[in-house]
N, C-alpha and C positions, 0 to 999 in steps of 0.2 A: 698530216696536220693541216691540210688545206682547208678542211671544214672548220677547224678551230679559228683560223685567220678570218674566214668569212663571217664568223659569228661575232667578231669584235666590232663594236659600234663605232669606235673612233680610235685613231692612233696619232701620236704626235712625236716629233723629233725636235731637238734643240739645235739650232744652227747659229752661226755668227750673226745672221740677219734677224734672229728671233725664233719664235716657236712656229714650226710648220705643222698645222693641224689638218688631218685628213679624216673626213667623215665618210662612213659607210651608210648611205641613205637606205639601202636595202635592210641592213641590220636595224637601223633606227626605226624603219617602218614596222619591222617585226616586233620591236619593243613596244611601239605605240599600239599596235593591234592586240598584243597580249595584255597591255594595260587596259584597253577597252573591254576585253573579255573579263578581266578581273573586276572592273567596276560594274559591269552588267551583273556579275554574280553577287556583288555586294548589294546592289539595288534589289535584286530578286530576293535575297535573304531578308532584307528589311521589309519588303512587301509581304513576304510570307509570315514574318514575325507579327505583323499587324493583323493579318487575316486569321491566323491560328490563335492570336492573343485575345480576339473578341469572340471566337467560336463558342457556342453555337449561333451567336448573332453574326451579322455581317457589318463591315465598315459603313456601308450605305445606310444601315439602319439608324445611324446617328442623325443623318439628314432627316429621316422620317420623324424621329423624336423631336428635333428642332422645329420642323414645320408644324407638327401637332401642337406643340407648346405655344408657338407664335399665333397659330390660328385660334387657339382657345383664348389667348389674351386679346386677340382682335375682337372676339365675341364678348368682351368686357367681363371675362371670367378669370379668376386667378387659380390655375391648377396647382400652384406651388404652396397654397395655403399660407402665404406671407413670406415664403423663403426668398423669393426673387427680390422683394423689398429689402429684406435683411442683407442679402448679398450686395444690393446697390448701396446700402448705408456703409458697408465696409470696403467699398472700392477705394483705391489709393486716391489721395487728394489731387494728384496731378490729373487723374482721369475726370474728376469732378470739374476741374477748370477747363480741360480741353474738350470735353464732350458735353453735348446738350443733354437735357433731361431725358429726351427720347432715346438718345444714343446710349446713355447709361442704363436705361431699362432694357434695351436690346442686348447689350453686353451681359447684363445680369441674367437675362433669359437664356442666352447662349451658355453661360457657365452652369446655370441650373439644369438645362437640357443635357449637357455633357455629363454632369454628375448623376442625373437620373438614368442616362444611358449606361454608364459604367455600373450603376447599381443593378440595373436589369440584367446586364451581362453576368455579373457575379451570381445573381439569383438563378439565372438559367443554368449556369455552369454547376451550381450547387445541386439543382434539381437533376441535372444529367448525371452527376456523380452519385446521387442517391439511387437513381434508376439503375445505374451500372453496378451498384452494390447488391442488387437483388439477384440471387442465384437459385431460388427455389424452382425456377422453370426447368432447371437441368435434372431435377429429381422426379419430375412428373412423368407418368407413363405416356408413351407415344399414343397420340389420338385422344388423350384425356387431359386436356388443358383446362386449368382452373380459370375462373372469372378474373381473379387477381392477375394472373399471368397475361390474360387477354388485354386487360386495361394497361398493364405494364408495357406490353409490346406496342400498343397504340401510342402511348405517351413517348416511348423511346423513338418511334418512327417520326413523330412530330418534332422532337427536339434535335434529331440528327438528320433531318431531311435535306439540309443544305449539303452541297458537294464538299466533303472535307478534304483537307490536305493530309499528307502522310502522318504528320504529328499533331493534327488538330485535336485528337482526343486525349493527348497525354496528360494534361492537367485535370481532366475530368475523370480519369481512371481512379478507382479506389485504391487505398493502400492495403497491402497484404496483412490480414489480421493474424494476431498471435493466438493460436488455439489454447484452450484451457489445458493445463498440464495433466489434469485427471483424464481428459478425453484422449490425449496423445498416448499416455501410458496404457490405457485400456486397449486402444487400437493396436499398440505395439505387442502387448501380451497375446492378443488374439491372433496376430500375424505369425508369431513364432510357435504357437501351440502345436501345429502339425509337424514341426521340425524337432521338438524336444520330447524326451521321455518324461514320465510323470515326476520323478525326482528333480530332473533338470528344470522343468517348468515351475515346480514349487520353489526352487531356489531363485529363479529369475523373478517370480512374483514377489518374493520377500525383498529382493534387491530393489525392485520398482517401488514397493510400498515405503521402504526406508528412504529412498531418494525423494519421493513425494512429500513425506512428512518432515524431512530435515532440510537438505540442501536445495531441493527442487523449487520450492516457493521463493526462496531468496534469489535464485538465478532468474526465475520467471519475472520478478519485479524489475530487474535490470533490463531484461529483454523487452518488456512492455515500455520501459522508458525509451529504449532505442527506437521502438516502433512509432512512438509519438514524435520523435525527432527526425528520424531518417525517412526517406521516401519508401524504402523497402528494407525490412529488417534482416533479410537473408542475402540479397544479391551481392553486396560488396564483400561480405565475409566469404561467400561461396567462391567468388572470383579469385580472391586473394589466397585463401587457405587450401582450396581444392586444386586450383590451377597454378597460380603465379608463384606460390611458395614451394611447389614441388621441385626438388633438386635433381630428379632423375631425367632421362631423355623425354622430350615431348613427342618425338617420333614414336608412333604406335600407341604410346600411353595417353597422349593428349591431342590427337588429331584424327580425322576421319576423311573419307573420300567419297566422291560422286562420279558416276560413270556416264558414258555416252549412250546413244541409242543402242538397243540390243541387236536389231537386224539390219540397221541402215548406217552407212557412213556417207554423209552428203557429198564428200569429195575425197579423192585419194591424194590430192596435192597438199602436202604438209603446210607450205607457206600460205596457201589459200584458206585452209581451215583455220590457221592462226589469225589471218586477217579478219575473217568474219567473227571469230570467237572474241577477239580483242575489241572489235567494234561493238558487238552486242553488249559486252561487259561495260564499256564506256557509255553506251546509251542508257544502260540501267543506272550507272552512277549519276548521269545527268538527271534522270528522273528522281533519284534520291535527293540530290542537291536542290532541285527545284520543288521537291515535295509533291511531285506529280503522281507518284504511285498511290494507288488506292490503299487505305489502311486495311491490313489483314483483319478478317473477321472469323468468328466461330462458323464453320461451314453450315450453310443453310439458314443463317440468321443475320440480323443487323448488328450484332454485338461486336464491338471492336476489340482488337488485341493490341497490347503494348508494342510500339514500334521502336523502342529505344535502342535495340540491338543493331538497327540499320545504320546508326550514326557512325560506327567505327568499322564499317564493312570495307571501305577502301582507304588507301593511304595510311595503313596501320601496320605496325610491327610490334613484336614482343621482344624487348631488349633484356638480356640476361643480367642478373645481379648475384651477389654472393649469398644473400639471404632470401631475396625475392626478386622476381622479374617485374618489369614495368611495361604496361601497354602504352605505346606512343602513337598518337594520331595527329596527322597534319591536315590542315583545312583543304588543301588542294595539291594535286600533282599532275604535271603535264607529260609524264613519261612513264614507261614501264621498264622493269628490269628483265633481261632475257639471258638464259643460259643455254649454251650449245657447245658440245664437245669440249668441255673444260674451260670455255671462255665466257666472260660476263660482258654484257652490253647494256648500254642505256639507249632506249628507243624512244624518241620524242614522238608523241601521238597527236600533238597540236602544232600547227604552223600558222603564224599570224593570227592567233586566236581562233583558228578553224580546226575542227576535228578532221584528221586525215580520213579519206575514204577507205573502205575495205580493200580496194585494189591497191591503193598507195601503201597501206600497212603490209599487204602481201608482198609488194615490191621491196619494202624495207626488210621484211623477214627473209626474203630470198637472198638479199645481200648478206645477211648474217650467215645463212646456210652455205653460201658460196665463198665466204671469207676463209682463206687457206691458212691464216696465221695460227701458230701453235699456242697452247696455254703457256703462261709465264710460270716460273718455278713456284710450286705450291698452290697455284690457282685452281687446277683442275678438280681437286677434292676439298676445296675450301669450305663448301657447304656442309661437310661432315661436322664442323664445329657446332652447327645448329641442331645436329642429330644426336649428339652425345650428351654427357652430363652437363648441367648448367653452370656449375661453379668454375670448372676449367675454362669454359667459353667466356664467362664473365671476366676472369682474370686476364686472359689473352686479349680480349676486346679492349679492356682498360689500358693495358700496357702497350699494345702494338697497333691499335686501330683508333686511337683518340686524337691523332694529329696527322698531318701530311697527306700523302697520296692515298694511304690506306683508309683514312677517315673520309676523304672525298668519294672514294669508290664505294665504301660501305654505306655512306649517306645516300648514294644513288640507288642502292638496293632497298634500304630501309624506308626511304621517302617515296619510293615508286608506288604508283596506284595499286599494282599487284605484281606478282612474279610469274614469269613464263619459262617453262622448260621445253626446248625443242629436242625431244627424245629421238635417239637414233635406232630405237627398236620399233617393231610392229606389234600391236596388241589388238584384242577384241575376240569375239566368238568366230573363229575362222579355222580353216584347214581341216585336217583329218582328226584332230583332237579338240573339238569345241569346248568340252567340259574343262579339260586341263588348261586350255587357253584362257577361259574366263577366270579361273583361279589365279593364273599368272598375271592377268590384267589387274585383278584386285590387289595383289601384292605389289605390283609396280606402282599403282596409285597410292597405296598406303605408305610405302617407304622407298620405292625406287631402288637406286644403287647406294642409298644412304648419303650420297654427296651431291647428287644432281637435282636436289630440291632445296629451297631455302625455307626450312620449317618454321622460322620465326615470323614469316609474313602471315597476315590475316588469312590469306588464301593464295594458293599457287595453281596455275593452269598448266597441264601437261598436254602437249601436242605431239602425237606419235608420227613416225615416218610414213605410215600408211593412211594418215588423215584422221585416225581415231583421236579422241581427246578425253580429258577427265580433269578432275579437280581434287585438290588436297587442301583441307582447311584446318587451321589451328583452332582449338576449342575454347580458349579462355574468354574471348570477346563476344562470342555468340553461340547459340545452339543450332542444331542441324536444320530445323524448319526455316530459319532465316536464310541460311546458305542455300537450302533446297529451292527457295523461292527465286533467288538470284539465278541458280543453275537452270531451272525450268525456263525462265525468261530467255536465258542465253541460248539454250538449245533450240527453242522455238523461233527466236529471232534469226538465228543463224540459218536454219533450214527453210523457214516459210516466209520470212520478211526480206532478208538480204539476198539469199540464194546464190547460185553460181552460174557461170556460163556453161555451154555445152561441153567444153573441154576441161571443166572443173576449176576454173579460176574465178576470183571475185569479180563482181561487176564494177564498172566505173572506169575512169581515166586516171592516169598517173602524171603527176607533176615531176618531170625529170630533174628539176632543180633541188629536190629534197636533199638535205644533208645526210651523209652516211650515218648509220647508227654508231654511237660513240663506244669504242672499246674501252672498258675499264682497265686501269693499270694498278698493279699491286707491287709492294715491296715486302715479301714474306720471308722473314729470316728463318734459319734452321730451327730455332726454338719453337716457332709457330708450326712449322711443318711436322715437328715431332708430336706436338699436341694434336694436330690434324690426324695423324696416324692413330693416336690413342683413342680419340673420339670416334674415328671410323671403325676401330676394332670393337668398341662398345656397341655402336649402332648396328654393325653387321651381325654381331652375336644375337642382338635383340630381334633384328629383322629375320634372320635365318631360323628363328624359333617359331615364327608365326605361321600357322597352318590355316590358309583361307580356302573357303569353298563357296562358290556362287552358283546358284541354280534357279532357273525360272520354273515355277510350279504351274503347269498348264492344265491340270486335271479339272480344276474349277476355280472360280474367283468369288468376289463378293456378291455377284449376281445370284448364284445358287444359295449362298449363305443367307442372304437377306430374305430369300423366299421361305426360308425356315424360320423367319422371325427371330433371328439371332444376330447380335452385334458381331460384325466381322472381326473386330479386334479381340473380343472375348473368345470367339471361336478359335482364333489363331493362338492366343495365349494359353488356353486350356490344352490345346493340342501340343504346344511346346512342353507343358508340364508332363503330359503323357509320354512324349518322346524322351524327355530327360529320365523319367521313371524307368522306362524300358532300357535306356542306355546305361544308367548308373545304378539301377535297383533301389532307388529311394527318391526322396524329395530334397529340395535345397532352397535356400533363400534366393528369391527371384526379384530382379530389378527391372521394372518397366518405366521408361521415362515418360512423364506427363508434363505438360506445360502449365505454368501459372501466369500466363500473359493476360489473363483477365484483370490482373492487377498491375499497377504502374511499376516498371522495371522488373517485372516478374521474369523468371527463367524456367526452372524445372522443379518438379517434385517426383518422388518415387511412389509408384504403385507396386505394392508388395503382392505380386500376382499369385503366389503360392498361398492359398487360403484353405481353411478347414473344408469348405465346400468343394473346391477343386480336387483336393486330396481324396475326399469321400467318393467323388465320381470316379476317379482313376482307380481306386481300390475296388470299387464295385465292378467296373468294366474288366479289370484284370483278374478279378476274383470269380468271374463267370456268373454274376447275378443277372436277373432277367433284363431284357432290353427296356421294358417299360420303366423299371426301377432306375436303370442307368440314364434313361432320357430325363426322368424327373430330377435326378441329381445333377445332370448337366445343366438343365434350365436354372436350377437354383445356383449353381456355380457361376453361370453366365450373368445372372442378375447380381450376384455378389461382386463379381469383377467390375461390372459397370458402375456399381455404387462406389467401389473403392476408387475408380478412376474419377468419378464426379467429385468425391471428397478431396482428392489430390488437386484437382483443377480449381476448386473453390476455397483453398486455404486450409483444408482439414487433413492434410497429410501428416505423416509421422516423422520422416527422416530429416527434413530441413529444420523442423522445430528442435529435435534432439541435437542436431549438429550445432545450432546456434546456442543452445544451453551449454554445450560442451565448450564452445569458444568463450562464453562468458566465464565459465569455471576456470579456464586457463588464465584469463585476464585477472581474476580474483586470486589466483594462486591456490585454489582448492581442488582436491581430487574427488572424483566420484567413481566408485567401482562399477556402478550401473552404467554410466555413460561410456566409460572406457570399454566395457565389454560390448555394448551395443555398437559402437563405432568401429570395433575391430572385427565384426562379423563379416566373413567373405561373401561376396555376391557371385556365386558359381554359375549363375545363369543371368546374364545382363542383356536385356532386350530393348529394342526401340523401333517404333514404326516411323517411317518417313512419309508424311502425308503428301499426296498430290494436291497442290493448292491452286493450280491454274490449268485445269484440264481443258478449258475452252481454247487454250492456245494451240493444242495439238490436234484436235478434231480426229479422234481415233476411229470414228465410223468411216471416214473417207480415207484416212491414212493409218490403217491398223499396224503397219510395220514400224511406225515411229513410236516405239515403246521404250521408255527409259528403264534402265536397269536399277536405278536408285543408287544407294551407296552403303557403306559399312564402316566398321571400326574394329580395333584390336580387342583381344580378350582382356577382361578386367581382372580376373583371378587367374593365378598360374595353373590351377586345376579346374578351370571352368570354361564356359563358352560365351562368346559374344554373338548375338543374333540381331541382325537388322532386317527389316522387311518393308516392302512397298507394295501396296495394293494398286495395281494398274488396270484401269478399265473394269469390265465386269467379269473377265475370264482368266485373269492371271495374277499371281502373287510372286514377286521376286524375293529370294532370300539370300542373305550374306551371312555366312557362319565363320567364326574364327576361334581358334584355340591355340595351344602351344604343343609343338612336337615333343618338348622335354617332359611333358606329363604323359605317362603311359596309360592313364585312364581316359584320356580324351582323344577324339579323332573327328575332325570336322566333316569328313565325307560320311563316316558312319552315322554321325548325328544328323546330317542332312537326310540320309536315307530313313532314319527313324522319324524325322519330322514329316517327310512325305507320307510314310505309312500311317502315322498318327492322324494326319489331316484326313486321309481317305477313310480310315476306320471311323472317325467321328462323323464324317459326312454319311457314310453307310448307315450308321446307327440312327441318325436323325432323319434320314431320307425314308427309312423303313416306316417311320411313324406317319409321314405324310402320305405314303402309298396306302397305308391301312385305313386311313380315315374315310376316303371315298367309298371303299368297300362296305364299311360299317353303315354308311348312309343308305346304300342300296338295299342292305338287309332290312333296314327299317321301312 
């Protein structure tokens, strides 16, 4: 308790002579410096509020407008066309008395200049919003840019030329449009055509027509009304009904993971890796708070993407409820929560308003690792409550964690910047079984032991005994690209900016007066311990059923694919369709995640990758048709896939529109056989690409071994596959495959082998065409 006494700013005792007041000047100095840091953050937020509030103009442009108006007036001209005189007439009587005529004119000119400046800002912002609403550029062929698009690019560069803050574009981003119901139904029927027999398709067509003629238009009117009122007509319902209202475990079902470097572990010292990782994450948080991060853009363009998901990245937790969970976000947090061998700690990462150095954080982590104290009764597996069903966790939390020591300790976890697990296992691609070890590494990050992660936190970091690290993120608050951006920065900063000493420790000095990490205390009664065991049993059954397979595909990468003049994503998606066809003997409804962050508060849309064209290609290839015919069909399928992806990105998707129509129908208390059937269709192949957004941070030409493995997620359907992939550099694609052991028809390793073969078969097919073309030229 010595550190607790040191942290008290003052003590007093009552004596017969009066009150004896004892001040701790060290503690008071800490409070003062922390207050200074807090005020600096407030000032920075106010400054950023002004800068992004006037974007695409600048605050200094006000002065330019004022000088221009005054200079014009000095030249005996009235730029206001009489408005300055009107303003002067309506000045308060007190100002007419206290100011001279010239002073009144100057004040009126200032007011007019300010109003003109604000009007210009609104006009510029409106123009920027119009420009960002133009999406035709995405549908133009590469190398064939229209004059309209060229003019659009020029204007967009002019209006967004100033260095923007992270959130500068938010108010200028367009709202997600509501597609015409006829278009959505037409696209839906086209997407399911290859999956249904003729009678089934005829029945579904009749259901769609009945829905459009009767209930559909009524629901559409309500949805358009919401689109006029809300910033985004999808995102709030998507977050609530898809994520927060789910009462099953969020572990495996609503979380995903990110891995460390494939070939390199910067240090084998666990505490040192934790020190640099925590520091890098907090430096990223500082950039987010100060809005110093560059806004994300569509790769290779100046077109900004919505940054709203960054707001709840840190200091956020998902708290359970009986009917729905709630995302809670705190403005700031000066500590992280740490779990090690069944004990929970609160680790302060700021002292006197100063961020601790990586070496100091390593020192504090080592203190936790060296702490010999045993877990308190019920403490070691307490995290299992966050891994099981939500309703029991909500009830236990309300009854036993809403007051006293349990509430204080729970607050320390939930209000922490993020959660750290110091794992006592070793992970990574190592030893005599690198393939199996990669699979175990993935399972460890996805669910761990089911009690050594805090799955409610926005994200948790895992530091393994051998220095390997990884990330586990909760899905409701943000999608994978946002977390991937954070993780790329963390890995690069850890390895290339912060670095390590020759013996593997963090750089810097240590202030030996640092307080010990605070051990959290609990009073966990037997009733709670019983529920912990129940939640753990549910979580372990779910975790034990997950079959993960991770493999780097090294035969070729996007370099060779792009030489074939094919989209790498289309190439991979069609190959996945081929692999599934060979694995299961048919086609299935396929989910590929696409982002809608071209729009304000946009999240994701579904690309239905299984199309008539992709099925035609696969049937031709497997049916032994000529290579020329197969290549033509592949090109058509590739173009079709790219068009579907573009439609999804620009608000022309299918599934979010139908989902929102379904929600409206539930609010109105009406049932639709069509919507009910559409939303109950299983996604047996769920896929997602993790884009590399900051390749410049890694410099793979000079450091080819620093390749990230990307991340993955659990299977969506009980009898299906989850596939995540990351295209790294020019020569590698990393795949993460998941399925369930309980399904006899799926096998992640078997499907991984089918994927590798499909990729190579498609490459062989397309490469034969490029080899034949030079020969034909010689013959001519």
